[in-house]
Backbone of each chain as ProteinMPNN parsed JSONL, in Angstrom:
{"seq_chain_A": "MINVSVQPAPIDLVSELAAVEIKGAGGIATFIGTVRGDDGVTGLTLEHYPGMTEGMLIALAEEAFARWELLGVTIVHRVGEMAPGDHIVFIGTAAAHRKEALESCAYLIDRLKTEAPFWKRETRGDAAMWVEAKANDLDASERWT", "coords_chain_A": {"N_chain_A": [[0.842, -1.189, 0.0], [0.595, 2.153, -0.916], [0.927, 5.41, 0.251], [0.845, 8.756, -0.499], [1.404, 12.152, 0.118], [1.347, 15.619, -0.496], [1.358, 18.536, 1.128], [0.035, 21.625, 2.498], [-0.862, 21.673, 5.088], [-0.14, 20.981, 8.584], [1.67, 17.978, 9.468], [-0.022, 15.165, 10.5], [1.11, 13.24, 12.763], [0.264, 11.082, 14.354], [-1.963, 9.933, 13.027], [-0.796, 9.35, 10.57], [1.138, 7.484, 11.269], [-0.511, 5.484, 12.276], [-1.734, 4.722, 9.908], [0.259, 3.394, 8.565], [0.706, 1.233, 10.079], [0.42, -1.679, 9.342], [-1.449, -4.678, 9.073], [0.2, -7.65, 9.832], [2.685, -6.645, 9.603], [5.911, -6.84, 10.885], [7.734, -5.041, 11.522], [8.069, -1.544, 11.681], [9.385, 1.293, 10.235], [10.278, 4.689, 10.721], [10.867, 8.005, 9.518], [11.341, 11.331, 10.427], [11.579, 14.534, 9.302], [12.619, 17.711, 10.378], [12.225, 21.309, 10.757], [15.147, 22.994, 11.178], [16.321, 25.043, 13.83], [18.702, 26.211, 14.138], [21.571, 28.362, 13.566], [20.358, 30.797, 13.333], [17.97, 30.655, 11.889], [14.661, 31.607, 11.247], [12.399, 30.957, 9.889], [10.958, 28.789, 7.348], [10.359, 28.251, 3.942], [8.739, 26.117, 1.738], [8.852, 25.32, -1.58], [7.34, 23.756, -4.441], [6.95, 21.536, -7.305], [4.041, 21.251, -8.513], [2.258, 18.291, -9.241], [4.46, 17.029, -10.701], [5.924, 16.561, -8.389], [4.283, 14.867, -6.763], [4.15, 12.72, -8.518], [6.855, 11.906, -8.611], [7.27, 11.135, -5.948], [5.538, 8.967, -5.705], [6.732, 7.305, -7.597], [9.205, 6.838, -6.334], [8.336, 5.444, -4.058], [7.318, 3.184, -5.321], [9.675, 2.17, -6.39], [10.944, 1.434, -4.014], [9.248, -0.602, -3.173], [9.777, -2.417, -5.183], [12.317, -3.141, -4.57], [12.553, -4.036, -1.929], [10.901, -6.38, 0.311], [7.995, -5.251, 1.055], [5.217, -4.013, 3.007], [3.885, -1.663, 3.259], [4.147, 1.824, 2.352], [4.479, 5.13, 3.345], [4.601, 8.491, 2.437], [4.777, 11.723, 3.417], [4.889, 15.058, 2.679], [5.434, 18.336, 3.628], [4.492, 21.581, 2.378], [4.953, 25.122, 1.741], [4.734, 27.681, 4.27], [6.783, 27.378, 7.142], [7.855, 26.896, 10.587], [10.715, 26.899, 12.868], [11.196, 23.669, 14.258], [8.867, 22.624, 13.225], [7.388, 19.85, 11.455], [8.716, 18.661, 8.47], [8.806, 16.498, 6.733], [7.457, 13.207, 6.627], [8.224, 9.847, 6.694], [7.188, 6.573, 6.408], [7.691, 3.1, 6.687], [6.572, -0.187, 6.266], [7.153, -3.569, 7.013], [7.635, -7.176, 6.954], [9.834, -7.755, 8.443], [12.475, -6.118, 10.365], [14.791, -5.288, 8.955], [14.185, -4.811, 6.239], [12.304, -2.771, 6.553], [13.811, -0.715, 7.825], [15.95, -0.282, 6.005], [14.599, 0.472, 3.642], [13.344, 2.774, 4.445], [15.498, 4.501, 4.932], [16.51, 4.587, 2.338], [14.378, 5.879, 1.001], [14.312, 8.519, 2.12], [16.882, 9.404, 1.499], [16.839, 9.318, -1.319], [14.645, 10.927, -1.895], [15.606, 13.445, -1.281], [17.185, 14.173, -3.454], [15.686, 13.613, -5.701], [13.089, 14.563, -5.727], [11.089, 17.321, -6.663], [11.468, 19.792, -4.769], [12.018, 22.933, -3.169], [13.856, 24.75, -0.791], [13.535, 27.703, 1.114], [15.151, 29.706, 3.316], [14.422, 31.885, 6.057], [15.836, 34.519, 7.903], [15.036, 36.5, 10.21], [14.464, 39.451, 8.573], [15.75, 38.731, 6.302], [16.003, 36.633, 3.433], [16.913, 33.479, 1.999], [17.657, 31.204, -0.579], [18.106, 27.754, -0.132], [21.088, 25.955, -0.768], [21.824, 23.077, -2.758], [23.324, 20.139, -1.341], [26.478, 18.526, -1.615], [26.945, 16.168, -0.196], [24.403, 15.14, 0.121], [23.852, 14.301, -2.428], [25.756, 12.284, -2.679], [24.753, 10.514, -0.737], [22.364, 9.771, -1.9], [23.251, 8.56, -4.231], [24.507, 6.303, -3.351], [22.7, 4.284, -3.338], [22.302, 3.552, -5.923]], "CA_chain_A": [[0.0, 0.0, 0.0], [1.375, 3.392, -1.022], [0.237, 6.674, 0.564], [1.699, 9.918, -0.748], [0.693, 13.423, 0.252], [2.109, 16.871, -0.481], [0.291, 19.32, 1.753], [0.395, 22.789, 3.319], [-1.289, 21.454, 6.477], [0.799, 20.241, 9.435], [1.597, 16.526, 9.333], [-0.641, 14.507, 11.657], [1.986, 12.074, 12.958], [-0.468, 9.955, 14.954], [-2.765, 9.22, 12.031], [0.088, 8.808, 9.518], [1.743, 6.273, 11.813], [-1.566, 4.467, 12.342], [-2.026, 4.252, 8.549], [1.323, 2.504, 8.081], [0.722, 0.049, 10.963], [-0.352, -2.619, 8.537], [-1.569, -6.03, 9.631], [1.233, -8.552, 9.328], [3.991, -5.995, 9.663], [6.678, -7.136, 12.088], [8.582, -3.879, 11.779], [7.711, -0.285, 11.03], [10.433, 2.309, 10.404], [9.818, 6.031, 10.358], [11.799, 9.123, 9.523], [10.672, 12.629, 10.477], [12.488, 15.661, 9.108], [12.055, 18.918, 10.999], [12.877, 22.585, 10.444], [16.175, 23.302, 12.179], [16.278, 26.43, 14.286], [20.06, 26.698, 14.397], [22.112, 29.293, 12.572], [19.521, 31.997, 13.223], [16.812, 30.482, 11.008], [13.39, 31.907, 11.913], [11.301, 30.399, 9.107], [11.325, 28.027, 6.156], [9.291, 28.128, 2.951], [8.966, 25.009, 0.811], [8.172, 25.434, -2.878], [7.464, 22.49, -5.163], [6.468, 21.482, -8.683], [2.801, 20.467, -8.376], [2.092, 17.27, -10.272], [5.703, 16.254, -10.793], [6.32, 16.143, -7.04], [3.503, 13.686, -6.375], [4.57, 11.63, -9.413], [8.174, 11.411, -8.212], [7.16, 10.441, -4.647], [4.929, 7.662, -5.982], [7.756, 6.501, -8.283], [10.182, 6.406, -5.321], [7.69, 4.403, -3.238], [7.254, 1.966, -6.151], [11.047, 1.623, -6.452], [11.199, 0.774, -2.725], [8.487, -1.864, -3.201], [10.448, -3.349, -6.103], [13.628, -3.468, -4.026], [12.408, -4.747, -0.655], [9.595, -6.991, 0.594], [7.321, -4.273, 1.904], [3.76, -4.065, 3.12], [3.339, -0.312, 3.103], [5.026, 2.995, 2.337], [3.808, 6.432, 3.432], [5.47, 9.672, 2.333], [4.012, 12.974, 3.539], [5.815, 16.192, 2.636], [4.75, 19.603, 3.774], [4.939, 22.71, 1.561], [4.498, 26.419, 2.243], [5.464, 28.346, 5.361], [6.999, 26.59, 8.361], [8.667, 27.517, 11.64], [11.624, 25.92, 13.488], [10.528, 22.623, 15.021], [7.783, 22.009, 12.445], [7.745, 18.651, 10.692], [8.724, 18.897, 7.011], [8.55, 15.254, 5.998], [7.265, 11.955, 7.371], [8.308, 8.637, 5.876], [6.943, 5.358, 7.185], [7.727, 1.871, 5.884], [6.157, -1.374, 7.02], [7.617, -4.823, 6.41], [7.542, -8.306, 7.869], [11.016, -7.756, 9.306], [13.018, -4.767, 10.547], [15.836, -4.915, 7.993], [13.534, -4.235, 5.058], [11.673, -1.502, 6.938], [14.837, 0.3, 8.089], [16.702, 0.053, 4.786], [13.762, 1.177, 2.663], [13.085, 4.112, 4.981], [16.711, 5.287, 4.646], [16.519, 4.762, 0.877], [13.375, 6.863, 0.573], [14.685, 9.9, 2.451], [18.089, 9.754, 0.717], [16.465, 9.545, -2.722], [13.728, 12.073, -1.957], [16.364, 14.706, -1.219], [17.762, 14.54, -4.76], [14.817, 13.246, -6.824], [11.759, 15.182, -5.674], [11.271, 18.749, -6.94], [11.167, 20.732, -3.69], [13.064, 23.937, -2.93], [13.736, 25.383, 0.527], [14.008, 29.08, 1.298], [15.246, 30.022, 4.752], [14.404, 33.287, 6.453], [16.494, 34.9, 9.168], [14.495, 37.853, 10.405], [13.96, 40.041, 7.329], [16.536, 38.256, 5.157], [15.617, 35.31, 2.915], [17.944, 32.894, 1.158], [17.371, 29.843, -1.063], [19.083, 26.767, 0.349], [21.822, 25.316, -1.86], [21.916, 21.612, -2.682], [24.577, 19.71, -0.724], [27.151, 17.426, -2.312], [26.825, 14.898, 0.548], [23.075, 14.589, -0.154], [23.968, 13.597, -3.709], [26.493, 11.052, -2.382], [23.858, 9.612, 0.006], [21.374, 9.252, -2.849], [23.895, 7.716, -5.241], [24.976, 5.015, -2.801], [21.654, 3.289, -3.573], [22.138, 3.25, -7.359]], "C_chain_A": [[0.884, 1.248, 0.0], [0.473, 4.578, -0.693], [1.223, 7.811, 0.351], [0.868, 11.17, -0.589], [1.687, 14.578, 0.254], [1.115, 17.921, -0.023], [0.804, 20.53, 2.518], [0.061, 22.577, 4.795], [-0.207, 20.725, 7.273], [0.582, 18.726, 9.3], [1.032, 15.928, 10.621], [0.097, 13.188, 11.899], [1.221, 10.86, 13.458], [-1.247, 9.194, 13.882], [-1.899, 8.663, 10.903], [0.745, 7.507, 9.997], [0.704, 5.146, 11.865], [-1.817, 3.88, 10.956], [-0.967, 3.278, 8.033], [1.494, 1.272, 8.999], [-0.154, -1.028, 10.337], [-0.324, -4.008, 9.167], [-0.508, -6.932, 9.009], [2.623, -7.947, 9.364], [4.681, -6.344, 10.979], [7.563, -5.965, 12.459], [8.092, -2.67, 11.004], [8.827, 0.699, 11.32], [9.874, 3.654, 9.996], [10.987, 7.001, 10.364], [10.972, 10.394, 9.552], [11.737, 13.703, 10.326], [11.844, 16.913, 9.663], [12.842, 20.16, 10.573], [13.875, 22.885, 11.552], [16.111, 24.772, 12.557], [17.668, 26.986, 14.544], [20.451, 27.736, 13.345], [21.182, 30.486, 12.331], [18.297, 31.876, 12.343], [15.522, 30.73, 11.791], [12.195, 31.343, 11.151], [11.815, 29.662, 7.887], [10.111, 27.985, 5.235], [9.672, 27.024, 1.977], [8.147, 25.241, -0.45], [8.296, 24.086, -3.573], [6.836, 22.597, -6.547], [5.206, 20.61, -8.672], [2.639, 19.492, -9.546], [3.328, 16.409, -10.38], [6.106, 15.744, -9.42], [5.603, 14.862, -6.639], [3.931, 12.481, -7.214], [5.907, 11.04, -9.0], [8.1, 10.656, -6.882], [6.533, 9.054, -4.84], [5.96, 6.741, -6.658], [8.805, 5.994, -7.294], [9.596, 5.295, -4.449], [7.615, 3.092, -4.023], [8.63, 1.321, -6.28], [11.377, 0.88, -5.156], [10.479, -0.576, -2.667], [9.163, -2.907, -4.084], [11.731, -3.895, -5.485], [13.569, -4.285, -2.744], [11.022, -5.36, -0.55], [8.868, -6.078, 1.569], [5.824, -4.502, 1.929], [3.139, -2.687, 2.922], [4.409, 0.753, 3.103], [4.151, 4.244, 2.423], [4.859, 7.529, 3.31], [4.568, 10.897, 2.396], [5.02, 14.111, 3.583], [5.019, 17.472, 2.719], [5.33, 20.652, 2.828], [4.383, 23.999, 2.157], [5.35, 26.904, 3.401], [5.578, 27.445, 6.587], [7.897, 27.346, 9.331], [9.616, 26.465, 12.217], [10.853, 24.936, 14.37], [9.399, 21.953, 14.262], [8.296, 20.776, 11.691], [7.636, 18.939, 9.201], [8.278, 17.637, 6.278], [8.381, 14.092, 6.97], [7.366, 10.813, 6.376], [8.084, 7.451, 6.797], [6.979, 4.154, 6.254], [7.373, 0.698, 6.788], [6.584, -2.628, 6.266], [7.458, -5.943, 7.432], [8.682, -8.266, 8.881], [11.703, -6.398, 9.302], [13.995, -4.34, 9.461], [15.232, -4.221, 6.78], [12.931, -2.872, 5.381], [12.725, -0.399, 7.109], [15.565, 0.714, 6.817], [15.861, 0.859, 3.811], [13.445, 2.585, 3.136], [14.284, 5.025, 4.701], [16.809, 5.587, 3.151], [15.574, 5.886, 0.462], [13.777, 8.286, 0.93], [15.927, 10.313, 1.668], [17.716, 10.102, -0.724], [15.55, 10.759, -2.861], [14.514, 13.385, -2.024], [16.934, 15.115, -2.571], [16.804, 14.321, -5.923], [13.441, 13.903, -6.801], [11.902, 16.699, -5.798], [10.69, 19.67, -5.863], [12.335, 21.713, -3.586], [12.795, 24.636, -1.611], [14.278, 26.81, 0.493], [13.989, 29.397, 2.783], [15.109, 31.518, 4.965], [15.1, 33.421, 7.798], [16.074, 36.335, 9.417], [13.922, 38.356, 9.088], [14.685, 39.489, 6.092], [16.096, 36.855, 4.741], [16.693, 34.796, 1.974], [17.538, 31.483, 0.722], [18.484, 28.912, -0.615], [19.766, 26.126, -0.859], [21.882, 23.806, -1.646], [23.292, 21.226, -2.14], [25.158, 18.502, -1.449], [26.969, 16.115, -1.55], [25.419, 14.294, 0.429], [23.098, 13.786, -1.451], [24.69, 12.266, -3.505], [25.581, 10.027, -1.694], [22.834, 8.988, -0.927], [22.012, 8.244, -3.792], [24.385, 6.391, -4.683], [23.939, 3.914, -3.021], [21.556, 2.87, -5.038], [23.2, 2.283, -7.842]], "O_chain_A": [[1.8, 1.377, 0.812], [-0.601, 4.737, -1.274], [2.301, 7.831, 0.945], [-0.248, 11.248, -1.102], [2.725, 14.525, 0.912], [0.127, 18.177, -0.711], [1.877, 20.48, 3.119], [0.642, 23.233, 5.66], [0.557, 19.941, 6.709], [-0.531, 18.261, 9.053], [1.561, 16.168, 11.706], [-0.243, 12.157, 11.32], [1.493, 9.735, 13.038], [-1.2, 7.965, 13.828], [-2.222, 7.619, 10.336], [0.89, 6.555, 9.231], [1.005, 3.999, 11.536], [-2.082, 2.685, 10.827], [-1.249, 2.441, 7.175], [2.312, 0.393, 8.73], [-1.295, -1.253, 10.741], [0.688, -4.445, 9.716], [-0.348, -6.961, 7.789], [3.619, -8.646, 9.18], [4.11, -6.167, 12.054], [8.084, -5.897, 13.572], [7.745, -2.763, 9.826], [9.187, 0.927, 12.475], [9.096, 3.756, 9.048], [11.955, 6.842, 11.107], [10.01, 10.529, 8.796], [12.677, 13.777, 11.117], [10.657, 17.154, 9.445], [13.972, 20.065, 10.095], [13.503, 23.015, 12.718], [15.878, 25.635, 11.711], [17.82, 28.078, 15.091], [19.737, 27.947, 12.365], [21.212, 31.105, 11.267], [17.638, 32.879, 12.067], [15.309, 30.148, 12.855], [11.097, 31.257, 11.7], [12.944, 29.87, 7.443], [8.991, 27.722, 5.67], [10.787, 26.998, 1.456], [6.921, 25.346, -0.404], [9.25, 23.348, -3.326], [6.263, 23.626, -6.906], [5.285, 19.388, -8.803], [2.865, 19.852, -10.701], [3.265, 15.196, -10.175], [6.58, 14.615, -9.294], [6.234, 13.889, -6.226], [4.059, 11.369, -6.702], [6.087, 9.823, -9.029], [8.786, 9.65, -6.704], [6.954, 8.085, -4.207], [6.051, 5.556, -6.338], [9.249, 4.851, -7.397], [10.28, 4.319, -4.139], [7.824, 2.017, -3.462], [8.755, 0.097, -6.281], [12.012, -0.174, -5.186], [11.027, -1.563, -2.178], [9.137, -4.103, -3.794], [12.18, -4.986, -5.838], [14.432, -5.128, -2.498], [10.085, -4.93, -1.222], [9.106, -6.133, 2.776], [5.242, -5.092, 1.019], [2.001, -2.569, 2.469], [5.442, 0.62, 3.759], [3.196, 4.394, 1.661], [5.88, 7.501, 3.996], [3.703, 11.088, 1.541], [5.909, 14.123, 4.434], [4.055, 17.673, 1.981], [6.519, 20.617, 2.513], [3.461, 23.973, 2.972], [6.534, 26.58, 3.5], [4.602, 26.83, 7.014], [8.595, 28.29, 8.963], [9.363, 25.268, 12.08], [9.969, 25.329, 15.13], [9.002, 20.839, 14.602], [9.473, 20.682, 11.343], [6.601, 19.402, 8.722], [7.486, 17.692, 5.337], [9.064, 14.004, 7.991], [6.688, 10.805, 5.348], [8.721, 7.34, 7.845], [6.385, 4.169, 5.176], [7.825, 0.614, 7.93], [6.406, -2.737, 5.053], [7.186, -5.702, 8.608], [8.525, -8.685, 10.028], [11.543, -5.616, 8.365], [14.032, -3.169, 9.082], [15.712, -3.173, 6.348], [13.031, -1.936, 4.588], [12.556, 0.712, 6.604], [15.776, 1.901, 6.571], [16.348, 1.821, 3.217], [13.293, 3.495, 2.32], [14.117, 6.172, 4.287], [17.148, 6.701, 2.752], [15.939, 6.745, -0.341], [13.597, 9.188, 0.112], [16.018, 11.455, 1.217], [18.224, 11.075, -1.281], [15.66, 11.524, -3.819], [14.131, 14.314, -2.736], [17.146, 16.304, -2.807], [17.072, 14.792, -7.029], [12.7, 13.801, -7.779], [12.737, 17.3, -5.122], [9.607, 20.237, -6.008], [13.482, 21.372, -3.875], [11.674, 25.062, -1.332], [15.334, 27.08, -0.078], [12.939, 29.361, 3.424], [15.604, 32.321, 4.174], [14.976, 32.579, 8.687], [16.681, 37.271, 8.897], [12.995, 37.754, 8.544], [14.273, 39.754, 4.963], [15.847, 35.996, 5.588], [17.312, 35.568, 1.241], [17.127, 30.667, 1.547], [19.665, 29.248, -0.71], [19.113, 25.796, -1.849], [21.977, 23.323, -0.518], [24.294, 21.881, -2.428], [24.438, 17.584, -1.842], [26.851, 15.057, -2.168], [25.246, 13.089, 0.611], [22.46, 12.74, -1.565], [24.301, 11.246, -4.074], [25.618, 8.838, -2.009], [22.474, 7.821, -0.773], [21.42, 7.216, -4.118], [24.652, 5.457, -5.439], [24.263, 2.732, -2.905], [20.817, 1.942, -5.368], [23.215, 1.92, -9.018]]}, "seq_chain_B": "MDLLYFAWVRERVGTGAETVDPPEAVVNVADLICWLSERSPGHAAALAEPAHLRAAIDQRFVPLDAPLGDAKEVAIFPPVTGG", "coords_chain_B": {"N_chain_B": [[4.886, 26.108, -26.368], [4.886, 25.399, -22.949], [6.381, 27.024, -20.252], [7.884, 26.583, -17.074], [9.032, 28.02, -14.058], [10.997, 27.745, -11.119], [11.682, 28.488, -7.617], [14.648, 30.429, -7.059], [15.05, 30.903, -9.722], [12.502, 31.457, -10.751], [11.965, 33.769, -9.23], [13.915, 35.573, -10.224], [13.373, 35.656, -12.987], [10.855, 36.727, -12.841], [8.367, 35.727, -13.166], [6.333, 32.756, -12.771], [5.492, 31.178, -14.797], [5.235, 30.892, -18.339], [4.349, 31.106, -21.829], [5.937, 30.093, -24.748], [7.266, 30.269, -28.13], [9.674, 28.849, -29.449], [12.294, 29.292, -31.955], [13.22, 27.075, -34.728], [15.892, 26.484, -34.559], [16.409, 26.12, -31.92], [17.132, 23.431, -30.262], [17.754, 21.764, -28.074], [17.576, 21.63, -24.395], [19.57, 23.3, -23.374], [19.946, 25.054, -25.525], [17.476, 26.291, -25.455], [17.575, 27.613, -22.981], [19.604, 29.442, -23.499], [18.402, 30.926, -25.563], [16.148, 31.929, -24.22], [17.341, 33.608, -22.385], [17.665, 36.021, -23.553], [15.299, 37.323, -23.489], [14.58, 39.15, -21.458], [15.998, 41.396, -18.963], [15.637, 40.139, -16.495], [15.302, 37.421, -17.185], [17.862, 37.054, -18.228], [19.42, 37.377, -15.917], [18.527, 35.23, -14.376], [19.226, 33.012, -15.878], [21.887, 33.033, -16.425], [23.97, 31.324, -15.629], [24.143, 28.343, -16.701], [25.211, 26.009, -15.579], [24.329, 25.955, -12.992], [21.731, 25.287, -13.175], [18.838, 23.143, -13.433], [16.638, 20.863, -15.184], [13.361, 19.884, -16.354], [11.483, 17.918, -18.586], [8.225, 17.698, -19.55], [7.603, 16.896, -16.929], [9.661, 15.167, -16.193], [12.944, 14.697, -15.014], [15.688, 15.934, -16.873], [18.896, 15.938, -18.559], [20.765, 18.94, -19.485], [21.458, 18.781, -22.124], [19.448, 17.439, -23.335], [17.218, 16.658, -26.004], [14.517, 18.753, -27.072], [12.358, 17.823, -28.5], [8.995, 16.869, -28.77], [8.179, 18.396, -26.633], [5.827, 19.528, -24.267], [5.715, 20.826, -21.84], [8.183, 22.535, -20.205], [10.376, 22.768, -17.543], [12.437, 24.884, -15.603], [14.906, 25.154, -13.155], [16.629, 25.527, -9.917], [19.052, 23.153, -8.469], [17.42, 20.569, -6.561], [16.094, 20.756, -3.165], [14.69, 19.352, -1.113], [13.115, 17.499, 1.626]], "CA_chain_B": [[5.54, 25.375, -25.289], [4.682, 26.03, -21.641], [7.582, 27.038, -19.418], [7.687, 26.795, -15.639], [10.247, 28.367, -13.327], [10.824, 27.576, -9.676], [12.658, 29.009, -6.642], [15.262, 31.719, -7.446], [14.885, 31.121, -11.174], [11.203, 32.126, -10.843], [12.075, 35.131, -8.69], [14.718, 36.448, -11.094], [12.641, 35.855, -14.244], [9.749, 37.622, -12.52], [7.102, 35.001, -13.321], [6.49, 31.315, -12.596], [5.037, 30.446, -15.991], [4.985, 31.649, -19.573], [4.252, 30.268, -23.027], [6.834, 30.616, -25.786], [7.321, 29.525, -29.387], [11.068, 29.037, -29.857], [12.598, 28.979, -33.365], [13.658, 25.696, -34.994], [17.308, 26.316, -34.181], [16.438, 25.734, -30.503], [16.955, 21.975, -30.367], [17.768, 21.101, -26.763], [17.271, 22.503, -23.248], [20.616, 24.334, -23.286], [19.611, 26.064, -26.556], [16.299, 27.022, -24.978], [18.04, 28.512, -21.913], [20.356, 30.515, -24.165], [17.416, 31.749, -26.286], [15.297, 32.623, -23.232], [18.093, 34.607, -21.624], [17.609, 37.313, -24.263], [13.936, 37.887, -23.443], [14.486, 40.291, -20.534], [17.113, 41.405, -17.994], [15.342, 39.138, -15.468], [15.676, 36.119, -17.756], [19.329, 37.013, -18.335], [19.968, 37.181, -14.572], [18.163, 33.892, -13.889], [19.727, 31.927, -16.725], [23.271, 33.36, -16.792], [24.907, 30.228, -15.371], [23.436, 27.065, -16.896], [25.747, 24.939, -14.718], [23.567, 25.969, -11.739], [20.319, 25.033, -13.488], [18.371, 21.799, -13.746], [15.448, 20.993, -16.023], [12.463, 18.742, -16.544], [10.604, 17.975, -19.757], [6.977, 16.985, -19.266], [7.674, 16.414, -15.545], [10.755, 14.209, -15.975], [14.26, 15.346, -15.018], [16.514, 15.661, -18.058], [20.122, 16.742, -18.617], [20.551, 20.135, -20.303], [21.634, 18.502, -23.563], [18.307, 16.628, -23.796], [16.442, 17.3, -27.067], [13.176, 19.184, -26.657], [11.377, 16.959, -29.177], [7.629, 17.402, -28.772], [7.902, 18.837, -25.254], [4.701, 20.455, -24.021], [6.004, 21.598, -20.631], [9.594, 22.513, -19.817], [10.593, 23.486, -16.287], [13.839, 25.234, -15.333], [14.959, 25.412, -11.713], [17.912, 25.168, -9.292], [19.065, 21.801, -7.888], [16.341, 20.442, -5.569], [16.555, 20.795, -1.764], [13.608, 18.947, -0.212], [13.392, 16.489, 2.655]], "C_chain_B": [[5.334, 26.13, -23.97], [5.971, 25.918, -20.823], [7.199, 27.283, -17.977], [9.039, 27.101, -15.011], [9.98, 28.211, -11.836], [11.978, 28.215, -8.899], [13.31, 30.29, -7.176], [15.205, 31.946, -8.945], [13.575, 31.883, -11.405], [11.303, 33.581, -10.37], [12.816, 36.065, -9.64], [14.019, 36.691, -12.43], [11.479, 36.819, -14.008], [8.39, 36.997, -12.742], [7.363, 33.5, -13.152], [6.133, 30.518, -13.834], [4.892, 31.397, -17.163], [4.935, 30.657, -20.734], [5.096, 30.911, -24.127], [6.769, 29.726, -27.027], [8.736, 29.677, -29.949], [11.286, 28.689, -31.338], [13.159, 27.561, -33.521], [15.091, 25.426, -34.571], [17.458, 25.925, -32.707], [16.091, 24.245, -30.417], [16.9, 21.297, -28.998], [17.553, 22.118, -25.635], [18.301, 23.626, -23.133], [20.361, 25.437, -24.31], [18.46, 26.937, -26.067], [16.705, 28.047, -23.906], [18.754, 29.716, -22.522], [19.381, 31.482, -24.867], [16.556, 32.568, -25.318], [16.035, 33.767, -22.544], [18.072, 35.975, -22.3], [16.239, 37.978, -24.178], [13.808, 39.114, -22.54], [15.711, 40.274, -19.625], [16.901, 40.362, -16.885], [15.696, 37.732, -15.939], [17.196, 35.982, -17.799], [19.948, 36.728, -16.967], [19.711, 35.763, -14.072], [18.952, 32.793, -14.599], [21.205, 32.084, -17.099], [24.219, 32.176, -16.628], [24.207, 28.88, -15.481], [23.952, 25.932, -16.003], [24.984, 24.863, -13.392], [22.094, 25.644, -11.959], [20.062, 23.553, -13.731], [17.076, 21.96, -14.53], [14.622, 19.719, -16.009], [11.671, 18.988, -17.822], [9.404, 17.101, -19.453], [7.086, 16.199, -17.953], [8.647, 15.255, -15.329], [12.067, 14.969, -16.007], [15.016, 14.952, -16.278], [17.825, 16.434, -17.92], [19.906, 17.917, -19.586], [20.773, 19.878, -21.795], [20.49, 17.656, -24.127], [17.547, 17.371, -24.904], [15.038, 17.642, -26.583], [12.095, 18.316, -27.298], [10.015, 17.617, -29.216], [7.217, 17.907, -27.382], [6.733, 19.806, -25.194], [5.038, 21.39, -22.867], [7.482, 21.433, -20.273], [9.742, 23.346, -18.552], [12.09, 23.705, -16.093], [13.91, 25.707, -13.886], [16.348, 25.117, -11.162], [17.884, 23.7, -8.834], [18.084, 21.724, -6.711], [16.897, 20.326, -4.151], [15.453, 20.415, -0.783], [14.071, 18.047, 0.919], [13.615, 17.05, 4.031]], "O_chain_B": [[5.574, 27.334, -23.885], [6.566, 24.845, -20.722], [6.309, 28.081, -17.683], [10.058, 26.519, -15.382], [8.887, 28.504, -11.351], [13.067, 28.449, -9.423], [12.608, 31.157, -7.696], [15.305, 33.088, -9.394], [13.545, 32.846, -12.171], [10.796, 34.496, -11.018], [12.404, 37.208, -9.844], [14.061, 37.803, -12.955], [11.158, 37.632, -14.874], [7.366, 37.648, -12.535], [8.482, 33.033, -13.364], [6.43, 29.326, -13.921], [4.483, 32.548, -17.008], [5.413, 29.527, -20.631], [4.986, 32.107, -24.398], [6.288, 28.594, -26.981], [8.98, 30.519, -30.813], [10.545, 27.884, -31.903], [13.53, 26.929, -32.532], [15.461, 24.293, -34.263], [18.518, 25.453, -32.296], [14.926, 23.854, -30.489], [16.11, 20.379, -28.78], [17.372, 23.309, -25.886], [17.95, 24.766, -22.831], [20.537, 26.617, -24.009], [18.468, 28.156, -26.24], [16.245, 29.189, -23.916], [18.536, 30.857, -22.114], [19.527, 32.701, -24.769], [16.273, 33.741, -25.561], [15.429, 34.771, -22.168], [18.424, 36.979, -21.679], [16.034, 39.062, -24.725], [13.018, 40.014, -22.824], [16.391, 39.253, -19.523], [17.863, 39.773, -16.393], [16.304, 36.951, -15.207], [17.748, 34.937, -17.455], [20.884, 35.936, -16.858], [20.568, 35.162, -13.424], [19.3, 31.776, -13.999], [21.716, 31.375, -17.965], [25.168, 32.033, -17.399], [23.734, 28.336, -14.483], [23.21, 24.997, -15.704], [24.989, 23.82, -12.737], [21.297, 25.719, -11.024], [20.942, 22.814, -14.172], [16.481, 23.038, -14.552], [15.112, 18.634, -15.697], [11.245, 20.109, -18.103], [9.542, 15.919, -19.138], [6.722, 15.026, -17.87], [8.483, 14.46, -14.403], [12.298, 15.784, -16.901], [14.991, 13.795, -16.699], [17.87, 17.464, -17.247], [18.985, 17.894, -20.403], [20.331, 20.663, -22.635], [20.558, 17.206, -25.271], [17.263, 18.561, -24.772], [14.448, 16.912, -25.786], [11.039, 18.098, -26.706], [9.878, 18.767, -29.633], [6.045, 17.845, -27.013], [6.657, 20.768, -25.958], [4.706, 22.575, -22.89], [7.96, 20.318, -20.065], [9.289, 24.489, -18.495], [12.903, 22.826, -16.382], [13.11, 26.529, -13.439], [17.17, 24.521, -11.858], [16.823, 23.076, -8.813], [17.931, 22.685, -5.959], [18.02, 19.861, -3.95], [15.287, 21.061, 0.252], [15.269, 17.86, 1.136], [13.856, 16.295, 4.974]]}, "name": "protein", "num_of_chains": 2, "seq": "MINVSVQPAPIDLVSELAAVEIKGAGGIATFIGTVRGDDGVTGLTLEHYPGMTEGMLIALAEEAFARWELLGVTIVHRVGEMAPGDHIVFIGTAAAHRKEALESCAYLIDRLKTEAPFWKRETRGDAAMWVEAKANDLDASERWTMDLLYFAWVRERVGTGAETVDPPEAVVNVADLICWLSERSPGHAAALAEPAHLRAAIDQRFVPLDAPLGDAKEVAIFPPVTGG"}
């Protein structure tokens, strides 16, 4: 089962976790990405490419299903305005055993960072700056290929 | 052809979307970027350094040397930074 959502609303962790608690799953892995408040960041805006974003997240979930024995994958990504501490992304994977759940969860966040069309803009008080892509994110994504 | 711009490319161009009809000599994405950069000072500022740009044709990532073919929608944007 694949659940993908790109939404301006806050991520409801309780219901997203409940949705990935699939019958027969012996292990559920989750990753939650949050807005860091270090370095003076006061806000974060997430822009995305409507249509392509959802398509890429579904394609990544399908790749995970092809690669591991999975029962469920949930990917929820927030867009729009956020504050430090807010949840940006929730990934949940359910499998019969922990290895598949943990590995596929790591795969999905590593690949999402380089394959899904999102852009972050940080604000520090009155100043705004687009976040630059990091070389180590590319390395983390490429280790799965 | 419908064009979409995102993040700082959108900000510098001054719009997130426009429709253009490039000449036949514009064969691939790099040609399109070069041709678009002459449309306005904003386009020139956004598209000055193709090495910092990424693109998608009909919602699929492509390298800048990818032929445009029958592309309906071309998007130009910086490297992605989600997650």
